[in-house]
N, C-alpha and C positions, 0 to 999 in steps of 0.2 A: 318823285321819280328820280332815280339815280342817273348820272350823265350817260351811262351805257345803255339805258333803255330808251329806244327811239319811239316806240309805240306801246301803249298799254290801253286795253279796253277792259271795262269792268261791267259785267252783267249786261252787255250790249245786246239790244234786240230791236226788231222792227216787226210790227203787227199790221196786217191789212184786214180790216173788219174782224172776223173771228179766227183768222189764221196767222200764225207766226211764221214769217219768211225766214227769220233768223232770231235766235234767242239765247240768252245766258252765255254770250261769247266773251271769254276772258283770254285775250291774247297778250303776249309779251314778246316784242321783237327787239332784239339787241343790236347795238351798233356792229356792223360788219356781217350780219346775218344774210344768207340767202334763205328766206323763210318760205316754205311751201305751205299754202293753204289748200288742203285737199278735200275732196268730197265728190259724190256723184252729181250729175247734172240735176239742178233744182234743190241742192242741199242747203243753199243760202250763202254761197261764197261771194257772188257778185253783190248781193244785198249788203253783206258785211263790208266789202270794199267801198261801196257807195257811201255808207255811213262814215267810214274813216275819212273819206275825201270830202265829206260834208255836201254830197250831192243829194242826199235824202236825210231827213231828220229822224233820229232814233225814237222809238216809242219808249224805250227804257235804256238805262245805263249811261255810261260816259266814255269819251275818247280823250286820251292825252297823247299829244305829239310833242316830242322834245321838251317834255315837262310842262306843257301848256294845255289847259283845258280847251278842247275844240269849241265847245259851246260859248265859253266866255271870251276867248281870245282867238277867234277863228282866223283872222288875217295873219297874226303872228305865228299861230300853230302850224299853218300851212305854208309858211314862207319858204321852207327848205324841202317841200314835198311836191312830187309830181306823180301823175298816174294815167293809165290808159284803161278804160272800162270797156269791155267787149272790143269790137274792131274800131280802129281809128278812121276818121273821115277826112277826105281831101278834096281839093278842087282838081278833078281828074284831068282837065284840059290845060292845066298849068304844070310847070316843071316842079320837080322836087325842091329845087332851090327857091322858087317863088313861093311854094307852099310853106317852106320854112320861114321865109321873111314875113308872111302873113301871120303865121302862128306866133312868131316871136313878137310881132307888134301887138298882138292881143294879150299875150302873157307877160311881156316885159314892159309894155306901154310905149315901146319904140321899136323901130326896125333894127334887128341885130346886124352887126357888121358882117360884110361878106366873108371875111376870113373866119369869123366865128361859125357861120353857117357851113362853110366848106369843111372846117375842122370837125364839126359834129357829124356831117355826112360821111366823112372819111372814117370816123370812129365806128360807124355802123356798116361800113363797107359799101357806101353808095356814092362816093365822090365821083367815080367815072360815069355815073348815070345822073348826075346832078341836074343837067339841063334837059333831060328827057321828060316828056309828059308822064305824069303818074299813071295815066290810063294804060301805058305800056308796061307797067310794073307787074311782077308776079305777086301773089298773095303774101309770100314771105318777105318780099322787098317792101311791100306796104306796111307790114308789121314793123320792120326795122325802121322805116321812115317815121312811123308813129312814135317809136322809142326815141328817135333823134329829136323830134319835136319836144318831147318831154325833157330831154337833156339840155335844151336851150337855156333853161333857168338855172343850170348848175345845181340840181337838187342833191341833197344828201340821202334822200329816201325816195324810192320809186315803187309804186304799186302797179303790177301788171296783171290784168284779169284775163286768164286763158290765152297767154301770148302765142302758144303754138297750135291753137284750135284751128282745124281745117288745113293745116300745112302738110306738104308732102315731107318725106324723110329728110331731104336736103334742107328744106326750109326750117324744119325742127332743129336740125344740127346747127344752122346758122344762128338762130335765136338763142339756142343753148350756149353756144360759144360766146355770143355777145353778152349774155348774162354773166358768164364767168369773167369776161374782160372788165365789165363795169364793176363787178365786186372786187376782183383781185388787183386790178391795175388802177382803178379810179376810186376804190374805197367806198363805193356807194352801197348802202344797205337796200336790199331788195325784198319785197314781198310779192310772190307770184302765186296766183290761184290756178288750179288745174284739176282735171279728172284723169289726165294721162300720167299714170304713176311712174312709169319708167323714165319719163322726162324729168320729173321732179327728183327722183332718186339720184340722178346723175349730177345735179347741181345744188340741191338744198343741203344746208347745214343743220337747220332746225325745221320743224313742221308742226302743223296742227291738222287734225282731221275733223271735218264737220259732217254729220249725218243726220238727216231729218231735221234740219235747222239748228241742231245743237252741237256744241263742240264735244267730241268724244275723248280726245287725248292731245297732248302737246309735249314737245320735248326735243332733245337732240336726236337726229335721224339715226345715228349709229347706236345710241342707247336704246331707242325704241325697237330697232330691228333685232336686238339681242333676244327679244321675247319670242322671235320666230327662228332663232339660230338652230334649234334642234329639229326643225320640221324636215321630214324626209319623205320623198315619193318613191315607193317600191313598185316597179313594173314586173309583175309576177304572173305565172300561170301554173296550175289552175288557181283562180282567185279565191274561191271559198276555202280551199285547203290552206292556202297561203295566209289568209286572214286568221284562221284558227291557230296556225303555228305561231304567228307573230303575237297574237293575243296571249299565248301561253308563256312568252318570254318576259322575264322580269325587267330587262333593260329597255323594252319597247312599251311606250305609253300611248294609250288612246288610239290604237290603229282603227282606221275607218276606210271602208271600200268606197271609192269614187270612180267616175268615168275614166279618169286617167290611170288609176291604179290604187294602191293602198297608201294613204297618208298616215304618218305616225310621228310621234315625238321620240327621237332617239339621239342620245349624245353621240357626236362624231366618233369617239373612241370605241363605241359599241357596235357601229355599223358593220365592220368586217366580220365580227363573230356572228352577228345576226344573219348575214348573207351566207356564211359557211354552214350554219345550222339549217337554213332553208334548202341549200343545195344537197346536203346530206340526207334530208328528208324527201328528196325527189322533186323539189320545186324547181321550175325553170325560171331563172333570173334574167330578165331582158334588159334591166337597167335600174340604177339607183341614182336619184337626183336630190340635191339639196334644194329646199324651197325657201331658203333664207333670202327673202326679197321683200321690197316694199309692197308689191302687189299682194303677196300672201298675208302680210301683216294687215294691210288695209281690208282685205276680205274677211279676215278673222274679226277685226275690230267692228266693222260695219255690220257683220252678221250677228255678233253678240249684242249689238246695240239696236238691232232692227225692231225689236219688240218693245223697246222702252217707250 
């Protein structure tokens, strides 16, 4: 493994009786990545993260962290790694500060210095509430406190399993900004799993999509989204006449009628001419939207893969 590769999994999989919860997962996370692990609920994201963190033993394949085989050198491989799987747990009747001390004593083997605890709480925006009982915290604050606990060991690589799950828009924004801070200012490599595509699109540099326990695609977010760059939604009436007209245009590929309107592949430079032709033919054009998004790409990919 080259120095720039933080994580590599090869043919990784976990089987429970006769069902594969995750299989044939080949991930490659590079130093500095904010890596999005995407997939519908139940696709195998959490299972994959648990195997990477050595919380469950794989049925097949291998995991390498910082160039070390996780099975053979578990302690050394995980030395610079931290993670949160599902929601973090706390002693609700104790303060955030005391929870951090207890967590630090378990992970570090000693109680962390008070300054270290406060600096870490400040990083996640909780310094002013450090002495408040955790039972008074919102769900978003608890998520940030969980990330703070993970940061006590000064990790170089953090895995976050559904960090914005169940959060309101403000909580999502806070976690999203924290991920950016950890990546850009602290240089921490981050792998985060989610089914909330818009959240991942805003922070991830690279990603992989898992569907039905298998990895479907992996790569740079910008490069992968180029595949959907020409997707256009036409909102037109009457729909059947509009579909027939678009189908006859050489510059319009694969038009299809949906509940939203007509989706087609059209290069951006050809869109004005297509709209002009529709108007000339008596079609009412209510709107034209680019569908160049991670959501569109994800739906295309998982739909194409659904029958495999």
